C-alpha positions as YAML, in Angstrom:
chain: A
units: angstrom
residues:
- id: 1
  name: UNK
  ca: [-14.31, 6.76, 25.09]
- id: 2
  name: UNK
  ca: [-16.82, 8.69, 27.15]
- id: 3
  name: UNK
  ca: [-19.70, 10.19, 25.17]
- id: 4
  name: UNK
  ca: [-19.13, 7.97, 22.13]
- id: 5
  name: UNK
  ca: [-21.64, 5.91, 20.21]
- id: 6
  name: UNK
  ca: [-21.28, 2.16, 20.90]
- id: 7
  name: UNK
  ca: [-18.36, 0.17, 19.51]
- id: 8
  name: UNK
  ca: [-20.75, -2.55, 18.30]
- id: 9
  name: UNK
  ca: [-21.84, -0.11, 15.56]
- id: 10
  name: UNK
  ca: [-18.61, -0.68, 13.64]
- id: 11
  name: UNK
  ca: [-19.51, -4.33, 13.01]
- id: 12
  name: UNK
  ca: [-23.20, -3.93, 12.14]
- id: 13
  name: UNK
  ca: [-22.87, -3.97, 8.35]
- id: 14
  name: UNK
  ca: [-24.20, -0.44, 7.86]
- id: 15
  name: UNK
  ca: [-21.97, 2.14, 6.21]
- id: 16
  name: UNK
  ca: [-23.49, 5.42, 7.36]
- id: 17
  name: UNK
  ca: [-23.29, 7.96, 10.16]
- id: 18
  name: UNK
  ca: [-26.46, 6.70, 11.88]
- id: 19
  name: UNK
  ca: [-24.82, 3.32, 12.46]
- id: 20
  name: UNK
  ca: [-21.26, 4.49, 13.10]
- id: 21
  name: UNK
  ca: [-19.05, 4.78, 16.15]
- id: 22
  name: UNK
  ca: [-18.27, 8.41, 16.66]
- id: 23
  name: UNK
  ca: [-17.20, 10.84, 19.28]
- id: 24
  name: UNK
  ca: [-17.24, 14.59, 18.92]
- id: 25
  name: UNK
  ca: [-15.94, 15.60, 22.33]
- id: 26
  name: UNK
  ca: [-12.77, 17.69, 22.27]
- id: 27
  name: UNK
  ca: [-10.77, 15.40, 24.54]
- id: 28
  name: UNK
  ca: [-8.00, 13.18, 23.18]
- id: 29
  name: UNK
  ca: [-7.12, 10.40, 23.00]
- id: 30
  name: UNK
  ca: [-10.33, 8.67, 21.88]
- id: 31
  name: UNK
  ca: [-9.92, 4.94, 22.42]
- id: 32
  name: UNK
  ca: [-12.08, 2.33, 20.67]
- id: 33
  name: UNK
  ca: [-11.72, -1.18, 22.13]
- id: 34
  name: UNK
  ca: [-12.71, -4.30, 20.21]
- id: 35
  name: UNK
  ca: [-13.11, -7.61, 22.05]
- id: 36
  name: UNK
  ca: [-13.15, -10.54, 19.59]
- id: 37
  name: UNK
  ca: [-14.51, -12.80, 22.37]
- id: 38
  name: UNK
  ca: [-12.12, -15.57, 21.31]
- id: 39
  name: UNK
  ca: [-8.60, -16.44, 22.38]
- id: 40
  name: UNK
  ca: [-7.89, -18.34, 19.17]
- id: 41
  name: UNK
  ca: [-8.00, -15.57, 16.58]
- id: 42
  name: UNK
  ca: [-4.88, -14.94, 14.53]
- id: 43
  name: UNK
  ca: [-5.10, -11.38, 13.17]
- id: 44
  name: UNK
  ca: [-2.75, -9.60, 10.78]
- id: 45
  name: UNK
  ca: [-4.82, -6.74, 9.39]
- id: 46
  name: UNK
  ca: [-7.67, -4.41, 10.21]
- id: 47
  name: UNK
  ca: [-9.45, -2.03, 7.87]
- id: 48
  name: UNK
  ca: [-11.32, 0.94, 9.29]
- id: 49
  name: UNK
  ca: [-13.78, 2.76, 7.04]
- id: 50
  name: UNK
  ca: [-14.86, 6.37, 7.33]
- id: 51
  name: UNK
  ca: [-17.35, 8.07, 5.06]
- id: 52
  name: UNK
  ca: [-15.77, 10.42, 2.55]
- id: 53
  name: UNK
  ca: [-17.68, 13.35, 4.07]
- id: 54
  name: UNK
  ca: [-15.96, 12.67, 7.42]
- id: 55
  name: UNK
  ca: [-12.38, 12.16, 6.31]
- id: 56
  name: UNK
  ca: [-11.30, 15.61, 7.47]
- id: 57
  name: UNK
  ca: [-12.00, 14.66, 11.06]
- id: 58
  name: UNK
  ca: [-9.12, 12.31, 11.79]
- id: 59
  name: UNK
  ca: [-5.44, 13.05, 12.30]
- id: 60
  name: UNK
  ca: [-3.26, 10.51, 14.11]
- id: 61
  name: UNK
  ca: [-4.33, 6.94, 14.84]
- id: 62
  name: UNK
  ca: [-2.50, 4.16, 16.70]
- id: 63
  name: UNK
  ca: [-3.57, 0.50, 16.49]
- id: 64
  name: UNK
  ca: [-2.82, -2.06, 19.19]
- id: 65
  name: UNK
  ca: [-3.26, -5.86, 19.20]
- id: 66
  name: UNK
  ca: [-3.13, -7.58, 22.58]
- id: 67
  name: UNK
  ca: [-4.44, -10.16, 25.01]
- id: 68
  name: UNK
  ca: [-5.28, -7.84, 27.90]
- id: 69
  name: UNK
  ca: [-8.43, -5.70, 27.77]
- id: 70
  name: UNK
  ca: [-7.59, -2.13, 26.84]
- id: 71
  name: UNK
  ca: [-9.17, 0.65, 28.91]
- id: 72
  name: UNK
  ca: [-11.21, 2.98, 26.66]
- id: 73
  name: UNK
  ca: [-10.99, 5.69, 29.32]
- id: 74
  name: UNK
  ca: [-7.24, 5.40, 29.98]
- id: 75
  name: UNK
  ca: [-6.65, 9.09, 29.30]
- id: 76
  name: UNK
  ca: [-3.66, 11.03, 28.03]
- id: 77
  name: UNK
  ca: [-1.10, 8.59, 29.48]
- id: 78
  name: UNK
  ca: [-2.78, 5.53, 27.96]
- id: 79
  name: UNK
  ca: [0.45, 4.35, 26.31]
- id: 80
  name: UNK
  ca: [2.05, 3.97, 29.76]
- id: 81
  name: UNK
  ca: [-0.66, 1.63, 31.08]
- id: 82
  name: UNK
  ca: [-0.07, -2.12, 31.15]
- id: 83
  name: UNK
  ca: [-2.38, -3.28, 28.33]
- id: 84
  name: UNK
  ca: [-0.88, -0.78, 25.87]
- id: 85
  name: UNK
  ca: [2.72, -1.28, 27.02]
- id: 86
  name: UNK
  ca: [2.27, -5.06, 26.86]
- id: 87
  name: UNK
  ca: [0.59, -5.09, 23.45]
- id: 88
  name: UNK
  ca: [1.80, -7.69, 20.97]
- id: 89
  name: UNK
  ca: [1.78, -5.17, 18.13]
- id: 90
  name: UNK
  ca: [1.26, -1.44, 17.66]
- id: 91
  name: UNK
  ca: [1.36, 0.81, 14.65]
- id: 92
  name: UNK
  ca: [0.96, 4.55, 14.34]
- id: 93
  name: UNK
  ca: [-0.64, 5.99, 11.21]
- id: 94
  name: UNK
  ca: [-1.06, 9.61, 10.17]
- id: 95
  name: UNK
  ca: [-4.27, 10.29, 8.29]
- id: 96
  name: UNK
  ca: [-4.34, 12.92, 5.63]
- id: 97
  name: UNK
  ca: [-7.30, 14.81, 4.25]
- id: 98
  name: UNK
  ca: [-9.31, 12.48, 2.08]
- id: 99
  name: UNK
  ca: [-8.34, 9.23, 3.83]
- id: 100
  name: UNK
  ca: [-11.56, 7.24, 3.93]
- id: 101
  name: UNK
  ca: [-10.10, 3.78, 4.56]
- id: 102
  name: UNK
  ca: [-7.42, 3.17, 7.17]
- id: 103
  name: UNK
  ca: [-5.40, -0.03, 6.68]
- id: 104
  name: UNK
  ca: [-3.31, -1.33, 9.54]
- id: 105
  name: UNK
  ca: [-1.22, -4.28, 8.35]
- id: 106
  name: UNK
  ca: [0.94, -6.24, 10.78]
- id: 107
  name: UNK
  ca: [4.15, -7.97, 9.67]
- id: 108
  name: UNK
  ca: [2.82, -11.36, 10.80]
- id: 109
  name: UNK
  ca: [-0.27, -12.96, 12.36]
- id: 110
  name: UNK
  ca: [-0.83, -12.23, 16.04]
- id: 111
  name: UNK
  ca: [-2.86, -14.42, 18.36]
- id: 112
  name: UNK
  ca: [-4.86, -11.70, 20.08]
- id: 113
  name: UNK
  ca: [-8.26, -11.19, 21.61]
- id: 114
  name: UNK
  ca: [-8.31, -7.38, 21.89]
- id: 115
  name: UNK
  ca: [-7.75, -4.55, 19.44]
- id: 116
  name: UNK
  ca: [-7.53, -0.88, 20.38]
- id: 117
  name: UNK
  ca: [-7.88, 1.96, 17.90]
- id: 118
  name: UNK
  ca: [-6.61, 5.19, 19.44]
- id: 119
  name: UNK
  ca: [-7.34, 8.53, 17.82]
- id: 120
  name: UNK
  ca: [-4.54, 10.74, 19.11]
- id: 121
  name: UNK
  ca: [-5.43, 13.95, 17.32]
- id: 122
  name: UNK
  ca: [-7.79, 15.39, 14.77]
- id: 123
  name: UNK
  ca: [-8.10, 18.09, 12.24]
- id: 124
  name: UNK
  ca: [-11.47, 18.99, 13.83]
- id: 125
  name: UNK
  ca: [-13.44, 17.89, 16.89]
- id: 126
  name: UNK
  ca: [-14.82, 14.51, 15.92]
- id: 127
  name: UNK
  ca: [-13.67, 11.00, 15.14]
- id: 128
  name: UNK
  ca: [-15.79, 8.60, 13.09]
- id: 129
  name: UNK
  ca: [-15.66, 4.89, 12.22]
- id: 130
  name: UNK
  ca: [-18.42, 3.62, 9.94]
- id: 131
  name: UNK
  ca: [-17.27, 0.01, 9.78]
- id: 132
  name: UNK
  ca: [-14.23, -2.13, 10.60]
- id: 133
  name: UNK
  ca: [-13.07, -5.48, 9.28]
- id: 134
  name: UNK
  ca: [-10.44, -7.72, 10.81]
- id: 135
  name: UNK
  ca: [-8.48, -10.16, 8.68]
- id: 136
  name: UNK
  ca: [-7.02, -13.44, 9.82]
- id: 137
  name: UNK
  ca: [-8.28, -16.83, 10.90]
- id: 138
  name: UNK
  ca: [-9.40, -18.88, 13.89]
- id: 139
  name: UNK
  ca: [-6.49, -21.14, 14.87]
- id: 140
  name: UNK
  ca: [-8.93, -23.70, 16.33]
- id: 141
  name: UNK
  ca: [-10.97, -23.77, 13.14]
- id: 142
  name: UNK
  ca: [-14.17, -22.58, 14.86]
...
């Protein structure tokens, strides 16, 4: 997403706003793209952590798992573009006031390289991710 702090901040081990991914522009959707850099990951869950002081900021979120790189600047019609339409898995979650951890659990393991987290709306201007954790395994044992 244009004007956002870097995605790498959500995997840096720091749980604070100075080391978070965030975007406070008023344009939606805000798309965070994660590249696992491996084609052998089997993923079934992702946890996204927000600080409790920032939980009022998020509204709707959609998660996508896929093998094509998602475009973080796809715009309002992102869901109609090939990587999103061709995703192996997607799940929409509504966040309520006070939600500080977002769990997206898939029904099975998916062999995927890319994950997209799409903030579709908010209760205010900004969207914040302090940290994220993916759950699964490397099918090649690396």
